[in-house]
RODO-2510 file (C-alpha; in nm, 4 decimals, decimal comma):
residues 83
     n   res          X          Y          Z
     1     m    11,4039     9,6273     9,5123
     2     r    11,3421     9,2765     9,6273
     3     k    11,1101     8,9865     9,5627
     4     s    10,8482     8,8542     9,7997
     5     p    10,9591     8,5416     9,9900
     6     r    10,7464     8,3102     9,7731
     7     d    10,8984     8,4438     9,4499
     8     r    11,2642     8,4206     9,5536
     9     g    11,5249     8,2395     9,3496
    10     m    11,6047     8,2209     8,9822
    11     a    11,3573     8,3550     8,7284
    12     p    11,2012     8,1039     8,4869
    13     i    11,4149     8,0574     8,1760
    14     t    11,1139     8,1213     7,9504
    15     h    11,1217     8,4900     8,0491
    16     s    11,4516     8,5242     7,8591
    17     f    11,3033     8,3869     7,5367
    18     t    10,9954     8,6087     7,5188
    19     e    10,9793     8,7965     7,1875
    20     y    10,8170     9,1335     7,1296
    21     e    10,7144     9,2779     6,7922
    22     e    10,7632     9,6433     6,7032
    23     g    10,4572     9,8460     6,7988
    24     e    10,3593     9,6033     7,0759
    25     k    10,2930     9,7383     7,4276
    26     a    10,5022     9,6129     7,7202
    27     s    10,5243     9,7024     8,0889
    28     i    10,8537     9,7408     8,2700
    29     v    10,8579     9,5054     8,5709
    30     i    11,2154     9,4829     8,6991
    31     d    11,3232     9,1363     8,8153
    32     p    11,5826     9,1916     9,0899
    33     s    11,7243     8,8381     9,0568
    34     v    11,8546     8,9211     8,7057
    35     h    12,1061     9,2051     8,7168
    36     g    12,1896     9,2278     8,3467
    37     g    11,9816     9,4549     8,1282
    38     q    11,7935     9,6229     8,4099
    39     p    11,6482     9,9631     8,3235
    40     h    11,6782    10,2428     8,5782
    41     h    11,4397    10,1936     8,8716
    42     r    11,2563    10,5199     8,7928
    43     f    11,0957    10,3368     8,4972
    44     q    10,9554    10,0543     8,7154
    45     g    10,5840    10,0038     8,6430
    46     l    10,5680    10,2198     8,3310
    47     t    10,4214    10,0956     8,0037
    48     g    10,5687    10,1733     7,6641
    49     e    10,5786    10,0725     7,3014
    50     v    10,8513     9,8499     7,1601
    51     v    11,0343    10,0421     6,8868
    52     g    11,3263     9,8106     6,8158
    53     r    11,5998     9,5789     6,9351
    54     q    11,9508     9,6384     7,0579
    55     g    12,1371     9,3115     7,0858
    56     r    11,9379     9,0852     7,3189
    57     a    11,7484     9,3819     7,4637
    58     f    11,4415     9,5681     7,3437
    59     v    11,4064     9,9445     7,3076
    60     l    11,0831    10,0881     7,4485
    61     e    10,9474    10,4388     7,4108
    62     v    10,7904    10,5498     7,7390
    63     n    10,6050    10,8697     7,8294
    64     v    10,7538    11,0366     8,1371
    65     g    10,5514    11,3501     8,2024
    66     k    10,5515    11,5418     7,8737
    67     m    10,8708    11,3768     7,7474
    68     k    10,9183    11,0568     7,5504
    69     k    11,2118    10,8519     7,6789
    70     r    11,3786    10,5503     7,5216
    71     v    11,4428    10,2681     7,7661
    72     i    11,6648     9,9690     7,6862
    73     a    11,5699     9,6547     7,8785
    74     r    11,6174     9,2812     7,8437
    75     p    11,3037     9,0632     7,8178
    76     e    11,3367     8,9387     8,1783
    77     h    11,2328     9,2890     8,2910
    78     l    10,9373     9,3250     8,0529
    79     k    10,5823     9,1931     8,0630
    80     k    10,3366     9,1803     7,7725
    81     c    10,0303     9,4009     7,8045
    82     s     9,6881     9,2637     7,7220
    83     k     9,5045     9,4507     7,4490
***
């Protein structure tokens, strides 16, 4: 995983302060410049529902095939979905 040349460098600090409510949809978009709280790369690009918090991270429930998986990711690696 790597960023495009124009996006290199530190991520904006506002990404760390983004809040998600329970039941809200969020996409997993891994930011390779932030190593902490990264979900496994197999979940890159998937969309799930926020079901709770765990410390600074959020817990998402994602459908993978027929299974529902719980993914723990920090807000730097999440992106709000439009309704």
